[in-house]
C-alpha positions in Angstrom: 137.7 107.2 -34.6 139.9 105.1 -32.4 140.0 107.8 -29.8 136.2 108.2 -29.9 135.8 104.4 -29.4 138.2 104.5 -26.4 136.3 107.3 -24.8 133.0 105.6 -25.3 134.4 102.5 -23.8 135.7 104.3 -20.7 132.4 106.1 -20.3 130.5 102.8 -20.5 132.8 101.2 -18.0 132.1 104.0 -15.5 128.4 103.9 -16.2 128.2 100.2 -15.1 130.6 100.7 -12.2 128.0 100.8 -9.5 126.4 97.6 -10.7 129.7 95.8 -10.4 131.2 97.3 -7.3 130.9 96.3 -3.7 130.7 99.7 -2.0 130.1 99.1 1.7 129.7 95.3 1.7 131.7 92.3 0.6 129.6 90.8 -2.2 131.7 89.2 -4.9 131.6 90.8 -8.4 130.3 88.5 -11.1 133.5 89.1 -13.1 135.7 87.7 -10.3 136.8 84.1 -11.1 136.0 81.3 -8.7 139.7 80.9 -8.2 142.6 83.2 -9.1 145.8 81.1 -9.5 147.9 84.2 -9.2 146.5 85.0 -5.8 146.8 81.6 -4.2 148.6 81.2 -0.9 149.4 77.9 0.7 146.5 77.1 3.0 147.5 76.9 6.7 147.3 73.6 8.5 144.9 74.2 11.3 145.9 71.3 13.5 149.6 72.1 13.5 151.3 74.3 16.0 154.6 74.1 14.2 156.0 77.6 13.4 157.0 78.7 10.0 159.3 81.6 9.2 159.0 84.1 6.4 162.3 85.8 5.6 162.0 89.5 5.1 163.7 91.4 2.2 166.8 91.9 4.3 167.3 88.2 4.5 166.8 88.1 8.2 163.9 86.8 10.2 161.9 89.6 11.8 159.9 88.9 14.9 157.5 91.8 14.3 157.2 92.0 10.5 156.9 88.8 8.5 157.3 85.9 10.9 154.1 83.8 11.2 152.9 80.8 13.0 150.3 78.2 12.2 147.0 79.0 13.8 146.0 77.1 16.9 142.9 74.9 16.6 139.8 76.3 18.4 136.2 75.6 18.9 133.3 77.7 20.0 133.3 76.4 23.6 136.9 77.7 24.1 135.5 81.3 24.4 133.5 83.3 26.8 131.5 85.6 24.4 130.6 89.1 25.5 128.9 92.1 23.8 128.3 92.5 20.1 130.8 95.2 18.8 129.7 95.4 15.2 127.5 94.0 12.4 128.2 93.3 8.8 126.5 91.8 5.8 127.5 88.2 6.6 127.5 88.2 10.4 128.6 89.9 13.6 131.7 90.8 15.6 131.8 90.0 19.3 134.1 90.8 22.2 135.3 87.5 23.7 137.9 85.9 26.0 139.6 82.6 25.7 138.7 80.3 28.7 142.2 78.8 29.0 144.5 81.9 28.6 141.9 84.6 29.5 143.1 86.5 26.4 140.7 89.1 25.1 140.0 88.8 21.4 137.4 89.8 18.8 135.3 87.0 17.2 134.1 87.6 13.7 131.2 85.3 13.2 130.1 84.7 9.6 127.1 82.7 8.6 127.7 80.0 5.9 124.3 80.4 4.3 124.8 84.1 3.7 128.4 83.5 2.4 127.1 80.8 0.0 124.1 82.9 -1.2 126.4 85.8 -2.2 129.1 83.4 -3.6 131.9 84.8 -1.5 133.2 81.6 0.0 136.3 81.6 -2.3 136.9 85.2 -1.3 136.7 84.3 2.4 139.2 81.4 1.9 141.6 83.8 0.3 141.2 86.4 3.1 142.0 83.7 5.7 145.0 82.4 3.8 146.5 85.8 3.4 145.6 87.3 6.8 146.8 84.4 9.0 150.2 84.7 7.4 150.8 88.4 8.2 152.6 89.6 11.3 153.2 93.3 11.8 152.6 95.8 14.7 150.3 97.8 12.4 148.3 94.9 11.0 145.4 93.4 13.0 146.4 89.9 13.9 144.3 86.9 12.9 145.1 84.3 15.5 143.0 81.5 14.1 139.8 80.4 12.4 137.4 77.5 12.7 134.0 76.5 11.5 131.0 74.4 12.4 127.8 73.4 10.6 126.4 76.9 10.4 129.2 79.4 11.0 132.8 80.4 10.1 134.5 82.1 13.0 137.7 84.2 12.7 139.7 84.9 15.9 141.1 88.4 15.7 143.2 90.8 17.7 141.0 93.1 19.8 141.5 96.8 19.1 139.9 98.8 21.9 140.2 102.2 20.1 137.6 101.3 17.4 137.8 102.4 13.8 139.6 105.3 12.3 136.3 106.1 10.6 134.6 106.7 14.0 137.6 108.7 15.3 137.5 110.9 12.2 133.8 111.4 12.5 134.1 112.5 16.1 137.1 114.9 15.4 136.4 118.7 15.2 135.3 119.5 11.6 136.0 115.8 10.9 139.7 116.6 10.5 142.9 115.6 12.3 146.0 117.7 13.0 148.9 117.2 10.7 150.8 115.5 13.4 148.1 112.9 14.0 147.6 112.4 10.2 151.3 111.9 9.7 151.4 109.4 12.6 148.6 107.4 10.9 150.1 107.5 7.4 153.5 106.5 8.6 152.2 103.4 10.4 149.8 102.5 7.6 152.6 102.7 5.0 154.8 100.6 7.2 152.2 97.9 7.2 151.5 98.2 3.5 155.3 98.0 2.7 155.4 94.6 4.3 152.3 93.5 2.4 153.8 94.7 -0.9 157.1 93.1 -0.1 155.3 89.8 0.0 153.3 90.6 -3.2 150.1 91.2 -1.2 147.8 94.1 -2.3 145.1 95.1 0.2 142.8 96.9 -2.4 140.4 98.3 0.2 142.2 101.0 2.2 139.6 103.3 3.9 139.0 104.6 7.4 136.5 101.8 8.2 139.3 99.2 7.6 141.8 100.8 9.9 141.6 100.1 13.7 143.1 101.8 16.7 145.1 99.7 19.2 145.4 100.1 22.9 148.4 102.4 22.7 146.8 104.6 20.0 148.6 102.9 17.1 146.8 102.1 13.9 146.3 98.6 12.6 145.3 97.6 9.1 142.3 95.3 9.0 139.8 93.5 6.7 141.7 91.6 4.0 138.5 90.6 2.3 139.6 92.1 -1.0 143.3 91.4 -0.6 145.1 89.4 -3.3 148.5 87.8 -3.2 151.0 86.7 -5.9 153.5 83.9 -5.4 156.2 85.2 -7.7 158.5 88.1 -6.7 160.1 88.2 -10.1 157.5 90.3 -11.8 154.8 92.8 -11.0 151.4 91.4 -10.2 148.8 92.7 -12.6 145.1 92.5 -11.8 141.8 93.6 -13.5 139.2 92.7 -10.9 136.9 95.7 -10.1 136.6 96.0 -6.3 137.0 98.4 -3.4 135.1 101.5 -2.3 134.2 104.2 -4.8 135.9 107.2 -3.1 139.1 105.3 -2.7 139.4 103.7 -6.1 142.5 104.4 -8.2 142.1 105.7 -11.8 143.4 102.5 -13.3 140.6 100.5 -11.6 138.0 103.0 -12.6 139.2 102.9 -16.2 139.3 99.0 -16.2 143.0 98.9 -16.8 145.5 96.3 -15.3 146.8 97.4 -11.9 149.1 96.4 -9.2 150.1 97.3 -5.6 150.3 101.0 -6.5 146.5 101.2 -6.1 147.1 101.0 -2.3 149.4 104.1 -2.5 146.6 106.0 -4.3 144.2 105.1 -1.5 146.7 106.4 1.1 146.7 109.7 -0.7 142.9 109.8 -0.6 143.0 108.9 3.1 145.5 111.6 3.9 143.4 114.2 2.0 140.3 113.2 3.9 142.1 113.4 7.3 143.3 116.9 6.7 140.4 118.4 4.8 137.4 116.6 6.2 136.1 115.0 3.0 137.2 112.7 0.3 139.0 114.5 -2.6 136.8 113.1 -5.5 133.5 112.7 -3.8 130.5 113.8 -5.8 126.7 113.5 -5.7 126.7 110.2 -7.7 129.2 107.4 -8.0 129.5 107.9 -11.7 130.5 111.5 -11.1 133.0 110.5 -8.5 134.5 108.1 -11.0 134.7 110.8 -13.6 136.6 113.0 -11.2 139.0 110.1 -10.3 139.6 109.3 -13.9 140.6 112.9 -14.7 142.5 113.2 -11.4 140.4 116.3 -10.6 141.7 117.2 -7.2 141.9 120.6 -5.6 144.0 120.8 -2.3 142.8 123.6 -0.1 145.2 126.3 1.3 144.5 125.1 4.8 146.8 122.1 4.1 150.4 122.9 4.6 152.7 123.0 1.5 154.6 119.9 2.7 151.5 117.9 3.3 150.0 119.1 0.0 153.2 117.9 -1.8 152.8 114.4 -0.4 149.2 114.3 -1.4 150.0 115.5 -4.9 152.8 112.8 -5.2 150.3 110.0 -4.2 147.3 111.2 -6.2 149.0 110.8 -9.6 147.0 109.3 -12.4 150.0 107.4 -14.0 150.9 104.7 -11.5 154.4 104.6 -12.9 154.9 108.2 -11.6 153.1 107.7 -8.3 155.0 107.6 -5.1 155.1 104.1 -3.5 154.2 103.4 0.1 157.9 102.6 0.7 158.9 106.1 -0.4 156.4 107.8 1.9 158.6 107.4 5.0 161.3 109.5 3.5 159.0 112.4 2.5 159.9 115.6 4.4 156.4 116.0 5.8 156.6 112.5 7.4 160.1 113.0 8.6 159.1 116.3 10.2 156.0 115.0 12.0 156.0 111.3 12.5 159.5 109.8 12.8 159.1 109.1 16.6 156.5 106.3 15.9 158.9 104.1 14.0 157.9 100.5 14.3 
């Protein structure tokens, strides 16, 4: 009887999943609290130019991974605004250049009325608090942010290569070579390792949220669903339902507490998609996709090399305790054989 009740509950959770999920937008689920104390990060002081250091796990300051500085104060007149590069649910992204330094940046312009109507203001606050603190070669830099009566404007690093989603869409058979896929996974896991070290979980890894820099390097972007935990003494456990269906981990689908290992699952989904040309659990309807995720129903084609298939199999593990972490990915033989030259 208990088993039947558990199965019915899981089925019910998956049946209402689509109503609670934000799939390709950033609407806030009704179950998400207005404030999450476990995710709070000290808000940056916008007016201050004083630098603050974050000590990495090694105990040393790292100029490329972890060290942050307070954002410089800007206003809209400080920029020459160019073409529109993208459009989202709450605003637009423009190419721009600072008038003083002539530095090319991306301006993400969000409209306050839309943010308030969708009740995502607290989520945006958390995104800014987390993203402005992160420094890593494979994470899109948020230089600053400011607002006026109608808009909130984020000043971001410009990535001329566009999104990984577009690159994958334009690739032959929508697939990458194993060398390129390993290059991307290696750099992505390097970025995520730093996030996890500071108890930050991205929660929305997908090709649309990975950008390509001027040297072809990949950069993790869009921390709209990211969450941070102050304490490093214990694992952060969350239950908020969020993300994109194809990339959700089983523990999220099954409404179980989860932690940073959901990002490792998403890396496995991304690797599968880059090598096969489709997401591993994709089905006709979201509820069917969730059923396949919950049962970990994945079939790796023979076109994928045994070493790459082994890494995918170690990441797409239903039990998060048995799942490979992003820190362990670097030492996997497939990564060591293909992507060690791009160490950052």
